[in-house]
C-alpha positions in Angstrom: 63.8 -73.0 -1.5 67.6 -73.3 -1.5 67.5 -75.0 1.9 65.0 -77.5 0.6 67.2 -78.3 -2.4 70.3 -78.6 -0.2 68.6 -80.6 2.5 65.8 -82.7 1.0 64.4 -83.8 4.3 64.2 -80.2 5.5 60.4 -80.3 6.1 60.2 -84.0 7.1 62.9 -84.3 9.7 62.2 -84.6 13.4 62.4 -81.3 15.3 64.0 -81.6 18.7 62.5 -80.1 21.8 65.6 -77.9 22.1 65.2 -76.6 18.5 61.5 -76.0 19.0 62.1 -74.1 22.3 64.8 -71.9 20.7 62.5 -71.1 17.8 59.7 -70.1 20.3 62.2 -67.9 22.1 63.4 -66.3 18.9 59.8 -65.8 17.7 58.8 -64.1 21.0 61.9 -61.9 21.0 61.4 -60.8 17.4 57.7 -60.1 17.9 58.5 -57.9 20.9 61.3 -56.1 19.0 59.1 -55.4 16.0 56.3 -53.8 18.0 56.8 -50.4 19.4 53.3 -49.3 20.3 51.9 -46.3 22.0 48.6 -45.3 20.2 47.6 -48.0 17.9 48.0 -51.5 19.2 48.3 -54.4 16.8 45.6 -57.1 16.8 46.6 -60.7 17.3 47.9 -62.2 14.1 47.9 -65.8 12.9 51.1 -66.9 14.7 49.7 -65.5 18.0 46.4 -67.2 17.4 48.1 -70.5 16.7 50.2 -70.3 19.8 47.1 -69.4 21.9 45.4 -72.4 20.5 48.3 -74.6 21.5 48.2 -73.2 25.0 44.5 -73.3 25.6 43.0 -76.0 23.4 45.3 -78.7 24.6 45.4 -77.7 28.2 42.2 -76.1 29.5 39.3 -76.9 27.2 37.3 -80.0 27.5 35.1 -81.5 24.8 32.2 -79.7 26.5 33.9 -76.3 26.0 34.2 -77.1 22.3 30.6 -78.2 21.9 28.7 -75.6 23.9 28.1 -72.0 22.9 30.9 -70.5 24.9 32.7 -67.7 23.4 36.1 -66.3 24.4 37.8 -63.0 23.9 41.5 -62.5 23.3 42.3 -60.1 26.1 45.3 -58.0 27.0 46.1 -58.6 30.7 47.8 -55.3 31.0 44.9 -53.7 29.1 45.5 -51.6 26.0 43.7 -48.6 27.5 45.6 -48.7 30.8 48.9 -49.2 29.1 48.3 -46.4 26.6 47.0 -44.1 29.3 50.1 -44.8 31.4 52.5 -44.5 28.5 51.1 -41.4 26.9 50.2 -39.4 29.9 52.9 -40.3 32.4 55.9 -40.7 30.0 54.9 -38.0 27.5 54.9 -40.5 24.6 58.6 -41.2 25.0 58.1 -44.8 26.0 56.8 -47.4 23.4 56.3 -51.0 24.3 55.0 -54.2 22.6 51.5 -53.9 24.2 50.2 -56.6 21.9 53.0 -59.0 22.9 52.0 -62.7 23.1 53.1 -62.6 26.7 50.3 -60.1 27.4 47.5 -62.0 25.7 45.1 -64.6 27.1 41.7 -66.1 26.3 38.9 -65.1 28.7 35.3 -66.2 28.7 33.3 -63.4 27.3 30.0 -62.1 28.4 27.6 -60.0 26.3 28.4 -56.2 26.2 31.5 -56.5 28.4 32.7 -53.1 29.3 35.9 -53.9 31.3 37.6 -51.1 29.5 40.9 -50.2 31.1 40.4 -52.4 34.1 42.5 -55.6 34.6 40.8 -58.8 35.5 41.6 -58.0 39.2 39.9 -54.6 39.1 36.7 -55.6 37.4 34.3 -57.3 39.8 31.5 -57.2 37.3 33.4 -59.4 34.9 33.8 -62.1 37.5 30.1 -61.9 38.4 29.0 -62.2 34.8 31.3 -65.2 34.0 30.4 -66.8 37.3 34.0 -68.0 37.8 36.3 -67.3 40.7 39.4 -65.3 40.2 41.5 -68.4 41.2 39.8 -70.4 38.4 40.5 -67.6 35.9 44.1 -67.5 37.1 44.6 -71.2 36.8 42.9 -71.8 33.5 43.1 -68.6 31.5 45.4 -65.8 32.8 48.2 -67.8 34.4 48.8 -64.8 36.7 48.4 -63.8 40.3 47.2 -60.3 41.4 50.8 -59.3 42.3 52.0 -60.0 38.8 50.2 -56.8 37.7 50.9 -54.6 40.7 53.5 -52.7 38.8 50.7 -51.2 36.7 49.5 -49.2 39.7 52.9 -48.1 40.9 53.0 -44.3 40.3 56.6 -44.0 41.3 58.1 -46.0 38.4 60.4 -44.2 36.0 60.0 -44.9 32.3 62.9 -47.4 32.5 61.5 -49.1 35.6 58.0 -49.3 34.0 59.5 -50.8 30.8 61.5 -53.3 32.9 58.5 -54.3 34.9 56.4 -54.8 31.7 59.1 -56.9 30.0 59.5 -59.0 33.2 55.8 -59.6 33.2 55.5 -60.6 29.5 58.7 -62.8 29.8 57.4 -64.6 32.8 54.0 -65.3 31.2 55.6 -66.3 27.9 57.9 -68.8 29.8 54.9 -70.3 31.5 53.0 -70.6 28.3 56.0 -72.0 26.5 56.3 -74.7 29.1 52.7 -75.7 28.4 53.4 -75.9 24.7 56.6 -77.9 25.3 54.8 -80.3 27.6 52.4 -81.0 24.7 55.4 -81.3 22.3 56.8 -84.1 24.5 53.5 -86.0 24.3 53.3 -85.9 20.5 
């Protein structure tokens, strides 16, 4: 409230692309710093849902997608079960990561009774059959990844520090891609 009194146009001034970009970077860094997950993984909260909406609703969804009965799941690309299994069993619970990081989240078309479990989108052939979409379509429109982006998950030789570094590189690269989508929309508004 002090800031509003000192600067009356605090909420009505134009925000520059640079400011918006920096705020996104700060939000992402703070989100990752606040989450240290190993057993219980946080569900997506309002800010993450809003950011996902900005990424997907303005970029990949036509009017038809909004009007039909399609449903979408918020999915962890490096799945919760796979990450927890790796972290708990391999690193004896010593490594905690922001598994629910915005950089690890995407929307995927759902299908009834999906049982992908710990498999990634690249490991679950049944998911692709049920959605009737190709992996390249999923990559281009939903995951913004390539198979090699998640190869580090199957590397059994990684130390805890290397695993952590690979995960943070993965979520940072995805965040940078999604941030660019958001900033492109910012420029059009």
